[in-house]
ZADO-1210 file (C-alpha; in nm, 4 decimals, padded with zeros to 6 digits):
<atoms>
<atom x="10.7756" y="09.3947" z="11.6638" code="MET" pos="1"/>
<atom x="10.4295" y="09.4558" z="11.8053" code="ARG" pos="2"/>
<atom x="10.2325" y="09.6785" z="11.5685" code="LEU" pos="3"/>
<atom x="09.9297" y="09.9018" z="11.6067" code="ALA" pos="4"/>
<atom x="09.7754" y="09.9723" z="11.2675" code="VAL" pos="5"/>
<atom x="09.5642" y="10.2856" z="11.2281" code="VAL" pos="6"/>
<atom x="09.3727" y="10.2930" z="10.9025" code="GLY" pos="7"/>
<atom x="09.1925" y="09.9953" z="10.7533" code="ALA" pos="8"/>
<atom x="09.1862" y="10.0716" z="10.3843" code="GLY" pos="9"/>
<atom x="09.3693" y="09.8588" z="10.1303" code="ALA" pos="10"/>
<atom x="09.7117" y="09.9346" z="10.2780" code="VAL" pos="11"/>
<atom x="09.6169" y="09.8955" z="10.6429" code="GLY" pos="12"/>
<atom x="09.4355" y="09.5671" z="10.5791" code="ARG" pos="13"/>
<atom x="09.7342" y="09.4380" z="10.3814" code="SER" pos="14"/>
<atom x="09.9711" y="09.5251" z="10.6672" code="VAL" pos="15"/>
<atom x="09.7463" y="09.3358" z="10.9087" code="VAL" pos="16"/>
<atom x="09.7313" y="09.0408" z="10.6707" code="ASP" pos="17"/>
<atom x="10.1057" y="09.0242" z="10.5914" code="LEU" pos="18"/>
<atom x="10.2712" y="09.1279" z="10.9190" code="ALA" pos="19"/>
<atom x="10.3072" y="08.7692" z="11.0401" code="GLY" pos="20"/>
<atom x="10.5032" y="08.6743" z="10.7277" code="GLU" pos="21"/>
<atom x="10.7598" y="08.9385" z="10.8229" code="TYR" pos="22"/>
<atom x="10.7850" y="08.8166" z="11.1824" code="GLY" pos="23"/>
<atom x="10.5734" y="09.0904" z="11.3389" code="HIS" pos="24"/>
<atom x="10.2604" y="09.0788" z="11.5522" code="GLU" pos="25"/>
<atom x="09.9593" y="09.3094" z="11.5181" code="VAL" pos="26"/>
<atom x="09.8262" y="09.3935" z="11.8646" code="VAL" pos="27"/>
<atom x="09.5776" y="09.6674" z="11.7688" code="ALA" pos="28"/>
<atom x="09.3878" y="09.7867" z="11.4627" code="VAL" pos="29"/>
<atom x="09.1708" y="10.0959" z="11.4215" code="ALA" pos="30"/>
<atom x="08.9650" y="10.2544" z="11.1485" code="ASP" pos="31"/>
<atom x="08.7854" y="10.5895" z="11.1704" code="SER" pos="32"/>
<atom x="08.5071" y="10.4606" z="11.3949" code="SER" pos="33"/>
<atom x="08.6200" y="10.1420" z="11.5691" code="SER" pos="34"/>
<atom x="08.9154" y="09.9425" z="11.7014" code="ALA" pos="35"/>
<atom x="09.0208" y="09.6018" z="11.8196" code="VAL" pos="36"/>
<atom x="09.2995" y="09.5554" z="12.0723" code="VAL" pos="37"/>
<atom x="09.4538" y="09.2239" z="12.1768" code="ALA" pos="38"/>
<atom x="09.3621" y="09.1120" z="12.5289" code="ASP" pos="39"/>
<atom x="09.7239" y="09.0605" z="12.6241" code="GLY" pos="40"/>
<atom x="10.0556" y="09.1500" z="12.4658" code="THR" pos="41"/>
<atom x="10.3086" y="08.9493" z="12.6659" code="ASP" pos="42"/>
<atom x="10.3182" y="08.6374" z="12.4493" code="GLY" pos="43"/>
<atom x="10.3906" y="08.5722" z="12.0847" code="ARG" pos="44"/>
<atom x="10.0341" y="08.4477" z="12.0378" code="ASP" pos="45"/>
<atom x="09.8719" y="08.7498" z="12.1979" code="ALA" pos="46"/>
<atom x="09.8022" y="08.9497" z="11.8818" code="GLY" pos="47"/>
<atom x="09.4713" y="09.0111" z="11.7113" code="VAL" pos="48"/>
<atom x="09.3404" y="08.7574" z="11.4589" code="ASP" pos="49"/>
<atom x="09.4278" y="08.9090" z="11.1172" code="PRO" pos="50"/>
<atom x="09.1681" y="08.7029" z="10.9280" code="ASP" pos="51"/>
<atom x="08.8951" y="08.8044" z="11.1703" code="ALA" pos="52"/>
<atom x="08.9849" y="09.1739" z="11.1449" code="VAL" pos="53"/>
<atom x="08.9860" y="09.1722" z="10.7633" code="VAL" pos="54"/>
<atom x="08.6606" y="08.9728" z="10.7489" code="ALA" pos="55"/>
<atom x="08.4857" y="09.1981" z="11.0011" code="ARG" pos="56"/>
<atom x="08.5839" y="09.5075" z="10.8029" code="LYS" pos="57"/>
<atom x="08.4483" y="09.3542" z="10.4825" code="ALA" pos="58"/>
<atom x="08.1245" y="09.2282" z="10.6375" code="GLU" pos="59"/>
<atom x="08.0384" y="09.4960" z="10.8952" code="ARG" pos="60"/>
<atom x="08.2453" y="09.7956" z="10.7918" code="GLY" pos="61"/>
<atom x="08.4267" y="09.8039" z="11.1259" code="ILE" pos="62"/>
<atom x="08.7380" y="09.6346" z="11.2628" code="VAL" pos="63"/>
<atom x="08.6115" y="09.5846" z="11.6184" code="GLY" pos="64"/>
<atom x="08.3892" y="09.7077" z="11.8958" code="ASP" pos="65"/>
<atom x="08.6382" y="09.9387" z="12.0655" code="GLY" pos="66"/>
<atom x="08.7103" y="10.3086" z="12.0248" code="ASP" pos="67"/>
<atom x="08.9858" y="10.4194" z="11.7815" code="PRO" pos="68"/>
<atom x="09.1696" y="10.5806" z="12.0734" code="ALA" pos="69"/>
<atom x="09.2099" y="10.2336" z="12.2252" code="ASP" pos="70"/>
<atom x="09.4520" y="10.1383" z="11.9481" code="ALA" pos="71"/>
<atom x="09.6673" y="10.4464" z="12.0100" code="LEU" pos="72"/>
<atom x="09.6837" y="10.3585" z="12.3800" code="ALA" pos="73"/>
<atom x="09.7723" y="09.9927" z="12.3213" code="ALA" pos="74"/>
<atom x="10.1076" y="09.8357" z="12.4134" code="ASP" pos="75"/>
<atom x="10.2868" y="09.8393" z="12.0788" code="TYR" pos="76"/>
<atom x="10.6415" y="09.8957" z="11.9552" code="ASP" pos="77"/>
<atom x="10.5540" y="10.0739" z="11.6300" code="ALA" pos="78"/>
<atom x="10.2481" y="10.2562" z="11.5058" code="LEU" pos="79"/>
<atom x="10.1578" y="10.2087" z="11.1377" code="VAL" pos="80"/>
<atom x="09.9830" y="10.5246" z="11.0171" code="GLU" pos="81"/>
<atom x="09.7769" y="10.4251" z="10.7126" code="ALA" pos="82"/>
<atom x="09.4851" y="10.6685" z="10.7241" code="THR" pos="83"/>
<atom x="09.3959" y="10.8691" z="10.4111" code="PRO" pos="84"/>
<atom x="09.6280" y="11.1561" z="10.3168" code="THR" pos="85"/>
<atom x="09.5070" y="11.4995" z="10.4183" code="THR" pos="86"/>
<atom x="09.6655" y="11.8342" z="10.3368" code="LEU" pos="87"/>
<atom x="09.7313" y="12.1455" z="10.5423" code="GLY" pos="88"/>
<atom x="09.7435" y="12.0391" z="10.9071" code="ASP" pos="89"/>
<atom x="09.7676" y="11.6728" z="10.7976" code="ALA" pos="90"/>
<atom x="09.5178" y="11.5654" z="11.0608" code="GLU" pos="91"/>
<atom x="09.4320" y="11.3213" z="11.2052" code="PRO" pos="92"/>
<atom x="09.7456" y="11.1413" z="11.0850" code="GLY" pos="93"/>
<atom x="09.9849" y="11.3915" z="11.2401" code="PHE" pos="94"/>
<atom x="09.8241" y="11.3589" z="11.5837" code="SER" pos="95"/>
<atom x="09.8407" y="10.9796" z="11.5625" code="HIS" pos="96"/>
<atom x="10.2156" y="10.9979" z="11.4976" code="VAL" pos="97"/>
<atom x="10.2617" y="11.2563" z="11.7713" code="ARG" pos="98"/>
<atom x="10.0861" y="11.0291" z="12.0213" code="THR" pos="99"/>
<atom x="10.3192" y="10.7435" z="11.9325" code="ALA" pos="100"/>
<atom x="10.6357" y="10.9536" z="11.9558" code="LEU" pos="101"/>
<atom x="10.5296" y="11.1123" z="12.2835" code="GLU" pos="102"/>
<atom x="10.5026" y="10.7574" z="12.4179" code="ARG" pos="103"/>
<atom x="10.8541" y="10.6873" z="12.2873" code="ASP" pos="104"/>
<atom x="10.7171" y="10.4484" z="12.0278" code="ARG" pos="105"/>
<atom x="10.8179" y="10.4302" z="11.6609" code="HIS" pos="106"/>
<atom x="10.5886" y="10.5385" z="11.3775" code="ALA" pos="107"/>
<atom x="10.5845" y="10.4079" z="11.0190" code="VAL" pos="108"/>
<atom x="10.3795" y="10.6122" z="10.7743" code="LEU" pos="109"/>
<atom x="10.2000" y="10.5246" z="10.4551" code="ALA" pos="110"/>
<atom x="10.0083" y="10.8524" z="10.4901" code="ASN" pos="111"/>
<atom x="10.1847" y="11.1250" z="10.2891" code="LYS" pos="112"/>
<atom x="10.0229" y="11.4212" z="10.4656" code="GLY" pos="113"/>
<atom x="10.2352" y="11.4545" z="10.7830" code="PRO" pos="114"/>
<atom x="10.5628" y="11.3995" z="10.5982" code="VAL" pos="115"/>
<atom x="10.4849" y="11.6379" z="10.3132" code="ALA" pos="116"/>
<atom x="10.3049" y="11.9113" z="10.5044" code="GLU" pos="117"/>
<atom x="10.4642" y="11.9035" z="10.8521" code="ARG" pos="118"/>
<atom x="10.8089" y="11.7532" z="10.8125" code="PHE" pos="119"/>
<atom x="10.9734" y="12.0025" z="11.0473" code="GLY" pos="120"/>
<atom x="10.7140" y="11.9362" z="11.3162" code="ASP" pos="121"/>
<atom x="10.7750" y="11.5633" z="11.2810" code="LEU" pos="122"/>
<atom x="11.1516" y="11.6113" z="11.3148" code="ARG" pos="123"/>
<atom x="11.0986" y="11.8173" z="11.6312" code="ALA" pos="124"/>
<atom x="10.8859" y="11.5398" z="11.7813" code="LEU" pos="125"/>
<atom x="11.1504" y="11.2795" z="11.6930" code="VAL" pos="126"/>
<atom x="11.4203" y="11.4872" z="11.8588" code="ASN" pos="127"/>
<atom x="11.2257" y="11.4751" z="12.1867" code="ASP" pos="128"/>
<atom x="11.1441" y="11.1034" z="12.1628" code="SER" pos="129"/>
<atom x="11.3137" y="10.7664" z="12.1875" code="ASP" pos="130"/>
<atom x="11.1016" y="10.6678" z="11.8905" code="GLY" pos="131"/>
<atom x="11.1845" y="10.7082" z="11.5218" code="GLU" pos="132"/>
<atom x="10.9795" y="10.7638" z="11.2075" code="ILE" pos="133"/>
<atom x="11.0028" y="10.5842" z="10.8749" code="ARG" pos="134"/>
<atom x="10.8029" y="10.6657" z="10.5616" code="PHE" pos="135"/>
<atom x="10.9227" y="10.4626" z="10.2638" code="GLU" pos="136"/>
<atom x="10.5644" y="10.3822" z="10.1624" code="ALA" pos="137"/>
<atom x="10.4738" y="10.7495" z="10.1165" code="THR" pos="138"/>
<atom x="10.6743" y="10.7928" z="09.7970" code="VAL" pos="139"/>
<atom x="10.6639" y="10.5006" z="09.5580" code="GLY" pos="140"/>
<atom x="10.4663" y="10.2068" z="09.6958" code="GLY" pos="141"/>
<atom x="10.6945" y="09.9068" z="09.6632" code="ALA" pos="142"/>
<atom x="10.9807" y="10.1144" z="09.5146" code="ILE" pos="143"/>
<atom x="11.2576" y="10.1734" z="09.7749" code="PRO" pos="144"/>
<atom x="11.3144" y="10.5373" z="09.6830" code="ALA" pos="145"/>
<atom x="11.3666" y="10.6893" z="10.0276" code="VAL" pos="146"/>
<atom x="11.5929" y="10.4155" z="10.1587" code="SER" pos="147"/>
<atom x="11.8039" y="10.4217" z="09.8435" code="THR" pos="148"/>
<atom x="11.8568" y="10.7973" z="09.8767" code="VAL" pos="149"/>
<atom x="11.9457" y="10.7476" z="10.2435" code="GLU" pos="150"/>
<atom x="12.1883" y="10.4647" z="10.1620" code="ASP" pos="151"/>
<atom x="12.3670" y="10.6804" z="09.9029" code="ILE" pos="152"/>
<atom x="12.3460" y="10.9711" z="10.1497" code="GLU" pos="153"/>
<atom x="12.1376" y="11.2762" z="10.0539" code="PRO" pos="154"/>
<atom x="12.4482" y="11.4946" z="10.0269" code="GLY" pos="155"/>
<atom x="12.5588" y="11.2816" z="09.7310" code="HIS" pos="156"/>
<atom x="12.2208" y="11.2981" z="09.5505" code="VAL" pos="157"/>
<atom x="12.1672" y="11.5953" z="09.3220" code="THR" pos="158"/>
<atom x="11.8111" y="11.5192" z="09.2089" code="ALA" pos="159"/>
<atom x="11.5368" y="11.2606" z="09.2163" code="VAL" pos="160"/>
<atom x="11.2837" y="11.2473" z="08.9352" code="ARG" pos="161"/>
<atom x="11.0375" y="11.0034" z="08.7932" code="GLY" pos="162"/>
<atom x="10.6898" y="10.8886" z="08.7095" code="VAL" pos="163"/>
<atom x="10.5188" y="10.8776" z="09.0471" code="LEU" pos="164"/>
<atom x="10.1475" y="10.8440" z="08.9794" code="ASN" pos="165"/>
<atom x="10.0031" y="10.5309" z="08.8213" code="GLY" pos="166"/>
<atom x="09.6646" y="10.6819" z="08.7308" code="THR" pos="167"/>
<atom x="09.8146" y="10.9698" z="08.5323" code="ALA" pos="168"/>
<atom x="10.0592" y="10.7331" z="08.3676" code="ASN" pos="169"/>
<atom x="09.7853" y="10.4886" z="08.2658" code="PHE" pos="170"/>
<atom x="09.5916" y="10.7721" z="08.1041" code="ILE" pos="171"/>
<atom x="09.8913" y="10.9086" z="07.9127" code="LEU" pos="172"/>
<atom x="09.9932" y="10.5591" z="07.8023" code="THR" pos="173"/>
<atom x="09.6469" y="10.4832" z="07.6649" code="ARG" pos="174"/>
<atom x="09.6193" y="10.8218" z="07.4961" code="MET" pos="175"/>
<atom x="09.9479" y="10.7583" z="07.3151" code="ALA" pos="176"/>
<atom x="09.8819" y="10.3947" z="07.2274" code="ALA" pos="177"/>
<atom x="09.5243" y="10.4363" z="07.1007" code="GLU" pos="178"/>
<atom x="09.5258" y="10.7945" z="06.9771" code="GLY" pos="179"/>
<atom x="09.2462" y="10.8830" z="07.2178" code="LEU" pos="180"/>
<atom x="09.1728" y="11.2096" z="07.3978" code="ASP" pos="181"/>
<atom x="09.1981" y="11.2672" z="07.7724" code="TYR" pos="182"/>
<atom x="08.8275" y="11.2569" z="07.8601" code="GLU" pos="183"/>
<atom x="08.7741" y="10.9268" z="07.6776" code="HIS" pos="184"/>
<atom x="09.0652" y="10.7545" z="07.8506" code="VAL" pos="185"/>
<atom x="08.9741" y="10.9008" z="08.1895" code="LEU" pos="186"/>
<atom x="08.6271" y="10.7452" z="08.1645" code="ALA" pos="187"/>
<atom x="08.7877" y="10.4138" z="08.0722" code="GLU" pos="188"/>
<atom x="09.0254" y="10.4375" z="08.3701" code="ALA" pos="189"/>
<atom x="08.7334" y="10.5091" z="08.6023" code="GLN" pos="190"/>
<atom x="08.5419" y="10.2069" z="08.4682" code="ASP" pos="191"/>
<atom x="08.8486" y="09.9889" z="08.5334" code="LEU" pos="192"/>
<atom x="08.8960" y="10.1270" z="08.8861" code="GLY" pos="193"/>
<atom x="09.2336" y="10.2778" z="08.7959" code="VAL" pos="194"/>
<atom x="09.1004" y="10.6322" z="08.8453" code="ALA" pos="195"/>
<atom x="08.8797" y="10.7599" z="09.1259" code="GLU" pos="196"/>
<atom x="08.5361" y="10.9114" z="09.0634" code="ALA" pos="197"/>
<atom x="08.7047" y="11.2417" z="09.1463" code="ASP" pos="198"/>
<atom x="09.0472" y="11.2000" z="08.9842" code="PRO" pos="199"/>
<atom x="09.1765" y="11.5479" z="09.0764" code="SER" pos="200"/>
<atom x="09.4384" y="11.4303" z="09.3258" code="PHE" pos="201"/>
<atom x="09.6044" y="11.2194" z="09.0557" code="ASP" pos="202"/>
<atom x="09.5484" y="11.3997" z="08.7274" code="VAL" pos="203"/>
<atom x="09.6200" y="11.7486" z="08.8636" code="ASP" pos="204"/>
<atom x="09.9626" y="11.6330" z="08.9847" code="GLY" pos="205"/>
<atom x="09.8955" y="11.6714" z="09.3577" code="THR" pos="206"/>
<atom x="09.9831" y="11.3127" z="09.4483" code="ASP" pos="207"/>
<atom x="10.3093" y="11.3223" z="09.2541" code="ALA" pos="208"/>
<atom x="10.3913" y="11.6618" z="09.4013" code="ALA" pos="209"/>
<atom x="10.3456" y="11.5388" z="09.7587" code="LEU" pos="210"/>
<atom x="10.5866" y="11.2539" z="09.6876" code="LYS" pos="211"/>
<atom x="10.8406" y="11.4967" z="09.5432" code="CYS" pos="212"/>
<atom x="10.7994" y="11.7287" z="09.8410" code="VAL" pos="213"/>
<atom x="10.8823" y="11.4366" z="10.0694" code="ILE" pos="214"/>
<atom x="11.1915" y="11.3563" z="09.8646" code="LEU" pos="215"/>
<atom x="11.2961" y="11.7230" z="09.8697" code="ALA" pos="216"/>
<atom x="11.2711" y="11.7223" z="10.2499" code="ASN" pos="217"/>
<atom x="11.4814" y="11.4058" z="10.2654" code="VAL" pos="218"/>
<atom x="11.7450" y="11.5688" z="10.0455" code="LEU" pos="219"/>
<atom x="11.7367" y="11.9044" z="10.2236" code="SER" pos="220"/>
<atom x="11.7492" y="11.7776" z="10.5822" code="PHE" pos="221"/>
<atom x="11.9781" y="11.4871" z="10.4979" code="GLY" pos="222"/>
<atom x="12.2408" y="11.7069" z="10.3364" code="ALA" pos="223"/>
<atom x="12.2380" y="11.9808" z="10.6021" code="ALA" pos="224"/>
<atom x="12.5178" y="11.9808" z="10.8617" code="ASP" pos="225"/>
<atom x="12.2739" y="12.1489" z="11.0975" code="ASP" pos="226"/>
<atom x="11.9003" y="12.0639" z="11.0575" code="PRO" pos="227"/>
<atom x="11.8231" y="12.4211" z="11.1571" code="ALA" pos="228"/>
<atom x="11.9802" y="12.5273" z="10.8263" code="ASP" pos="229"/>
<atom x="11.7702" y="12.2887" z="10.6153" code="ALA" pos="230"/>
<atom x="11.4866" y="12.4197" z="10.4008" code="ARG" pos="231"/>
<atom x="11.1504" y="12.2630" z="10.4786" code="GLU" pos="232"/>
<atom x="10.9223" y="12.1994" z="10.1815" code="PHE" pos="233"/>
<atom x="10.5437" y="12.1737" z="10.1723" code="THR" pos="234"/>
<atom x="10.2998" y="12.1363" z="09.8857" code="LEU" pos="235"/>
<atom x="10.2832" y="12.5162" z="09.8583" code="ASP" pos="236"/>
<atom x="10.6482" y="12.5169" z="09.7495" code="ASP" pos="237"/>
<atom x="10.5871" y="12.2883" z="09.4534" code="ALA" pos="238"/>
<atom x="10.5418" y="12.4080" z="09.0953" code="ASP" pos="239"/>
<atom x="10.2679" y="12.1753" z="08.9718" code="VAL" pos="240"/>
<atom x="10.0908" y="12.1155" z="08.6412" code="SER" pos="241"/>
<atom x="09.8677" y="11.8179" z="08.5721" code="GLY" pos="242"/>
<atom x="09.7609" y="11.6285" z="08.2605" code="ILE" pos="243"/>
<atom x="09.4044" y="11.7525" z="08.2030" code="ARG" pos="244"/>
<atom x="09.5159" y="11.9906" z="07.9285" code="ASP" pos="245"/>
<atom x="09.7383" y="11.7482" z="07.7407" code="VAL" pos="246"/>
<atom x="09.5699" y="11.7020" z="07.3998" code="PRO" pos="247"/>
<atom x="09.5779" y="11.3771" z="07.2116" code="GLY" pos="248"/>
<atom x="09.7328" y="11.5670" z="06.9212" code="SER" pos="249"/>
<atom x="10.0383" y="11.6456" z="07.1326" code="ALA" pos="250"/>
<atom x="10.1012" y="11.2777" z="07.1898" code="LEU" pos="251"/>
<atom x="10.0547" y="11.1994" z="06.8218" code="ARG" pos="252"/>
<atom x="10.3037" y="11.4696" z="06.7229" code="LEU" pos="253"/>
<atom x="10.5483" y="11.3492" z="06.9863" code="ALA" pos="254"/>
<atom x="10.5258" y="10.9941" z="06.8511" code="ALA" pos="255"/>
<atom x="10.6249" y="11.1172" z="06.5050" code="GLU" pos="256"/>
<atom x="10.9481" y="11.2408" z="06.6627" code="ASP" pos="257"/>
<atom x="11.0100" y="10.9197" z="06.8626" code="GLY" pos="258"/>
<atom x="10.8920" y="11.0732" z="07.1883" code="ARG" pos="259"/>
<atom x="10.5979" y="11.0546" z="07.4247" code="THR" pos="260"/>
<atom x="10.4589" y="11.2489" z="07.7204" code="VAL" pos="261"/>
<atom x="10.4835" y="11.1508" z="08.0873" code="ARG" pos="262"/>
<atom x="10.3924" y="11.3342" z="08.4084" code="LEU" pos="263"/>
<atom x="10.7390" y="11.3818" z="08.5568" code="ILE" pos="264"/>
<atom x="10.8079" y="11.4917" z="08.9118" code="GLY" pos="265"/>
<atom x="11.1489" y="11.6179" z="09.0143" code="GLU" pos="266"/>
<atom x="11.2912" y="11.7056" z="09.3549" code="ALA" pos="267"/>
<atom x="11.6173" y="11.8608" z="09.4599" code="THR" pos="268"/>
<atom x="11.7181" y="12.0165" z="09.7888" code="GLY" pos="269"/>
<atom x="11.6034" y="12.3494" z="09.6449" code="GLU" pos="270"/>
<atom x="11.3042" y="12.2911" z="09.4137" code="THR" pos="271"/>
<atom x="11.0039" y="12.0705" z="09.3480" code="VAL" pos="272"/>
<atom x="10.8447" y="12.0534" z="09.0026" code="ARG" pos="273"/>
<atom x="10.5729" y="11.8321" z="08.8531" code="VAL" pos="274"/>
<atom x="10.4577" y="11.8695" z="08.4917" code="ALA" pos="275"/>
<atom x="10.3957" y="11.6759" z="08.1687" code="PRO" pos="276"/>
<atom x="10.7252" y="11.6427" z="07.9819" code="ARG" pos="277"/>
<atom x="10.8438" y="11.4991" z="07.6560" code="LEU" pos="278"/>
<atom x="11.0602" y="11.1887" z="07.7014" code="VAL" pos="279"/>
<atom x="11.2108" y="10.9417" z="07.4506" code="PRO" pos="280"/>
<atom x="10.9467" y="10.6867" z="07.3508" code="GLU" pos="281"/>
<atom x="11.1763" y="10.3971" z="07.4373" code="ASN" pos="282"/>
<atom x="11.3573" y="10.5781" z="07.7162" code="GLY" pos="283"/>
<atom x="11.3837" y="10.4837" z="08.0824" code="THR" pos="284"/>
<atom x="11.1133" y="10.7265" z="08.1945" code="LEU" pos="285"/>
<atom x="10.8573" y="10.6024" z="07.9413" code="ALA" pos="286"/>
<atom x="10.7185" y="10.3310" z="08.1697" code="VAL" pos="287"/>
<atom x="10.3720" y="10.2151" z="08.0700" code="SER" pos="288"/>
<atom x="10.0373" y="10.1615" z="08.2379" code="GLY" pos="289"/>
<atom x="10.0349" y="10.2017" z="08.6164" code="THR" pos="290"/>
<atom x="10.4075" y="10.1384" z="08.6537" code="GLN" pos="291"/>
<atom x="10.6203" y="10.3950" z="08.8377" code="ASN" pos="292"/>
<atom x="10.9892" y="10.4732" z="08.8076" code="ILE" pos="293"/>
<atom x="11.2298" y="10.6678" z="09.0256" code="VAL" pos="294"/>
<atom x="11.5504" y="10.8053" z="08.8754" code="GLN" pos="295"/>
<atom x="11.8223" y="10.9149" z="09.1192" code="ILE" pos="296"/>
<atom x="12.1060" y="11.1421" z="09.0059" code="GLU" pos="297"/>
<atom x="12.4183" y="11.0995" z="09.2185" code="THR" pos="298"/>
<atom x="12.7555" y="11.2693" z="09.2370" code="THR" pos="299"/>
<atom x="12.9628" y="10.9491" z="09.2278" code="HIS" pos="300"/>
<atom x="12.7393" y="10.6592" z="09.1203" code="ALA" pos="301"/>
<atom x="12.5843" y="10.8125" z="08.8124" code="GLY" pos="302"/>
<atom x="12.2140" y="10.7664" z="08.7431" code="ARG" pos="303"/>
<atom x="12.0197" y="10.4951" z="08.9213" code="LEU" pos="304"/>
<atom x="11.6769" y="10.3750" z="08.8036" code="ASN" pos="305"/>
<atom x="11.4276" y="10.1827" z="09.0152" code="ILE" pos="306"/>
<atom x="11.0873" y="10.0841" z="08.8742" code="SER" pos="307"/>
<atom x="10.7902" y="09.8868" z="08.9956" code="GLY" pos="308"/>
<atom x="10.4413" y="09.9073" z="09.1348" code="ARG" pos="309"/>
<atom x="10.3847" y="10.2483" z="09.2890" code="GLY" pos="310"/>
<atom x="10.0529" y="10.1639" z="09.4527" code="ALA" pos="311"/>
<atom x="09.8371" y="09.8735" z="09.5708" code="GLY" pos="312"/>
<atom x="09.7656" y="09.7246" z="09.9117" code="GLY" pos="313"/>
<atom x="10.0229" y="09.4418" z="09.9281" code="PRO" pos="314"/>
<atom x="10.2854" y="09.6446" z="09.7388" code="GLU" pos="315"/>
<atom x="10.2637" y="09.9425" z="09.9740" code="THR" pos="316"/>
<atom x="10.2376" y="09.7140" z="10.2774" code="ALA" pos="317"/>
<atom x="10.5674" y="09.5563" z="10.1751" code="SER" pos="318"/>
<atom x="10.7292" y="09.9009" z="10.2024" code="ALA" pos="319"/>
<atom x="10.5661" y="09.9595" z="10.5419" code="VAL" pos="320"/>
<atom x="10.6863" y="09.6256" z="10.6757" code="LEU" pos="321"/>
<atom x="11.0322" y="09.6819" z="10.5312" code="GLY" pos="322"/>
<atom x="11.0460" y="10.0032" z="10.7332" code="ASP" pos="323"/>
<atom x="10.9373" y="09.8157" z="11.0448" code="VAL" pos="324"/>
<atom x="11.2278" y="09.5784" z="10.9865" code="GLY" pos="325"/>
<atom x="11.4691" y="09.8735" z="10.9663" code="ARG" pos="326"/>
<atom x="11.3584" y="09.9810" z="11.3144" code="LEU" pos="327"/>
<atom x="11.4463" y="09.6522" z="11.4813" code="GLU" pos="328"/>
</atoms>
């Protein structure tokens, strides 16, 4: 497929870099202030030079000399939306996807905002388009959570839960292992680049909640006989507590009882909850470090567990490119 990639952070750059390995061709790339579009798109060798795009971004802070709108107007088969997640109106990511669908092109999202905050609007656009949307990368990085739920069929899934934020999990793991308090481990995580300078999105549970909202929408709309009867979830519907107030003493007491604390998100077709929870110290949900795990409860296949890297450029790009493959 011919791809237009909008967003040139770690995920977008990785998609550009890896697309050729998956048999796809990148014909346009845009960041927030620039774009590069291939001169021609009729031949297999007509795409942009991935190495040049990545190098230009690193050296000059831009991907090309064109306007970002040029990438949206390019001749592509699927748009990869990899701009930063925004809440509320989910702009500009939502408008990028709308432009693609109104042109009867596909859209593959790594950006959680449009799927979590405007799922119903996206479905309406898809209904009026020959294009489709895919969004595996919005939930668990390299973990195939969405596609697994779809393969089982949402009507046969009663709940999806798991550890869905690597930063929060790293902090809780270190607190438990070293007997340290939250502020100490947070500073360590920031020094290592595991946590952002402003860690709110991760430690307050927002990131995990957005992922659970997306899963709740998949369950709700997928199980409904008539989409008009499905409940649409947004972040406002989630019950969310983060890890800032988890004391080191709580982890020490939990360890004495063979348990530990993890930030667990859970989605059903009716509720979304994210909060620190006690789990068995050697149990399935007690993944360590930045690992993520998704646990799927089914009506006929029991409990399924899928773990792996929930973030990272190449890891998330693999989910994006897997979605592109599903559209062929």
